[in-house]
C-alpha positions as CSV (number, residue, x, y, z in Angstrom):
1,M,52.5,29.0,-12.3
2,K,52.2,32.5,-13.5
3,A,51.8,32.4,-17.3
4,K,48.8,29.4,-17.4
5,I,47.0,31.0,-15.2
6,V,46.9,34.4,-17.3
7,L,47.0,33.0,-20.5
8,A,43.6,30.5,-18.9
9,V,42.3,34.5,-18.1
10,V,43.3,35.3,-21.8
11,S,41.6,31.5,-23.3
12,L,38.3,33.0,-21.3
13,V,38.1,36.6,-22.2
14,W,38.8,35.6,-25.8
15,V,36.3,33.0,-26.0
16,T,33.0,35.4,-24.3
17,A,34.3,37.9,-26.3
18,V,34.6,35.6,-29.8
19,M,30.9,34.2,-28.3
20,G,29.9,38.0,-27.1
21,Q,26.7,39.5,-29.6
22,A,27.0,43.8,-28.5
23,L,29.0,45.7,-26.5
24,G,26.8,49.2,-24.7
25,V,27.0,52.3,-22.7
26,E,24.1,53.4,-20.4
27,I,23.6,56.1,-18.6
28,G,21.1,56.5,-15.9
29,V,18.9,58.9,-12.7
30,G,18.4,56.8,-10.1
31,T,15.9,58.5,-7.6
32,E,18.2,58.2,-3.9
33,P,19.8,60.8,-6.0
34,S,22.0,59.1,-8.1
35,V,23.7,58.8,-11.9
36,S,25.0,56.2,-13.1
37,L,27.6,54.8,-16.3
38,A,27.2,51.0,-17.6
39,A,29.0,48.7,-19.8
40,T,27.0,46.3,-20.8
41,W,28.5,43.6,-22.4
42,E,25.5,41.3,-24.2
43,I,27.1,37.5,-23.7
44,S,24.3,35.5,-25.7
45,P,20.7,37.1,-26.9
46,G,19.1,36.4,-23.0
47,L,22.3,37.1,-21.1
48,T,23.5,40.4,-19.8
49,L,27.0,41.5,-18.3
50,V,26.9,44.9,-16.6
51,T,29.9,46.6,-14.8
52,S,29.4,49.7,-14.1
53,L,30.7,53.0,-11.5
54,G,27.8,55.6,-10.0
55,A,27.4,57.9,-7.5
56,T,24.3,58.7,-5.0
57,F,24.0,62.2,-3.1
58,G,21.8,61.2,-0.8
59,G,23.5,61.8,2.8
60,G,23.9,64.7,4.1
61,V,27.2,66.1,7.2
62,Q,26.0,68.9,9.8
63,T,28.6,71.9,9.6
64,G,27.2,73.9,12.3
65,S,24.2,75.5,11.1
66,A,24.6,74.5,7.2
67,T,23.9,71.0,5.8
68,V,26.8,69.6,3.5
69,Q,25.7,67.4,1.4
70,T,27.8,64.2,0.4
71,A,27.7,62.0,-2.4
72,S,28.7,58.4,-1.6
73,Y,30.3,56.2,-5.0
74,T,29.4,52.5,-5.9
75,I,31.2,50.1,-8.1
76,G,29.1,47.1,-8.9
77,V,28.6,44.2,-11.0
78,E,25.7,42.3,-11.9
79,L,24.0,39.5,-14.7
80,R,20.7,39.8,-16.1
81,Y,18.7,37.4,-18.1
82,N,16.9,38.8,-21.0
83,I,13.6,37.7,-21.7
84,R,12.5,37.3,-25.7
85,L,9.2,38.4,-26.1
86,A,7.4,38.6,-29.2
87,T,8.3,41.8,-30.4
88,P,11.6,42.7,-30.0
89,I,11.1,46.4,-29.4
90,V,10.1,46.0,-25.7
91,R,13.1,43.5,-23.6
92,P,12.1,42.6,-19.7
93,Y,15.1,41.9,-17.4
94,L,15.6,40.5,-13.9
95,G,19.2,40.8,-12.6
96,L,21.3,40.1,-9.8
97,G,24.5,41.8,-8.4
98,V,27.2,43.1,-5.9
99,L,28.0,46.6,-5.5
100,L,31.1,47.8,-3.5
101,R,29.8,50.8,-1.9
102,I,32.4,53.9,-1.0
103,G,31.2,57.0,1.2
104,D,31.1,58.1,5.1
105,G,34.8,57.1,5.5
106,Q,32.9,53.0,5.7
107,L,33.1,50.3,2.9
108,S,30.8,48.2,2.1
109,G,29.0,45.2,0.1
110,V,26.0,45.8,-0.9
111,A,24.0,42.6,-2.8
112,S,20.7,43.6,-5.5
113,S,18.7,41.9,-7.4
114,L,16.6,44.2,-9.8
115,V,13.5,44.2,-13.2
116,G,13.4,46.7,-15.4
117,V,12.4,46.9,-19.0
118,R,14.2,48.3,-22.8
119,V,12.9,49.6,-25.2
120,R,14.2,49.9,-28.5
121,L,13.8,53.3,-30.3
122,L,16.4,53.3,-33.0
123,P,18.6,50.2,-33.5
124,S,21.3,51.1,-31.6
125,V,19.8,53.0,-29.0
126,Y,16.9,52.0,-26.6
127,V,15.8,53.3,-22.9
128,F,15.7,52.0,-19.9
129,S,13.1,51.5,-16.8
130,E,14.1,49.3,-13.3
131,A,13.2,49.1,-9.8
132,T,16.0,47.5,-7.7
133,A,15.8,46.3,-3.9
134,L,20.0,46.5,-2.1
135,V,20.4,44.3,1.0
136,P,23.7,45.5,2.6
137,I,25.4,41.9,3.3
138,L,26.4,42.7,6.6
139,D,23.7,44.6,8.2
140,P,20.5,43.1,5.7
141,A,18.1,44.8,8.0
142,A,18.8,48.4,6.7
143,W,17.2,46.9,2.8
144,S,16.2,50.1,0.7
145,W,14.6,50.0,-2.9
146,R,16.0,52.9,-6.2
147,L,13.8,53.1,-9.3
148,K,16.6,54.0,-12.3
149,L,15.5,55.8,-16.1
150,G,18.2,55.5,-18.0
151,V,19.1,55.4,-21.7
152,G,21.4,53.2,-23.5
153,F,23.8,52.3,-26.7
154,Q,24.8,49.3,-27.9
155,F,27.3,48.0,-30.5
156,R,26.1,45.3,-32.5
157,F,29.3,42.9,-33.3
């Protein structure tokens, strides 16, 4: 049974890798303040899979008379739909994702939806800007938003 599962996973990864068009890396800075590092995989001209690691430095803990800034960390996966325009230099996109947030001694799930735009500077270098709505899965009323600016590097096959 384990061999069949491993064979199915390897086959799926191999087929999608053959179909993939590009791999990339993105580095972003957000409004919370936050930083993130993401790996992108352009599966097709219209679809990109993104995995990310991030750190948010917006929290604080009161210790005596001083406030110590604490960080929370996120691990995320999102799927982006790339909108193709007549000019390949500008590429708007829409996305949905799920984040796992680790911070303040808690682990929580967060759903995200985003809208963004990429502007190609060189064949392999682009800048991007995106706005994201973050909705905690267990407490939707505590939703928040963030803006992010960044730079990305793309490696085409």
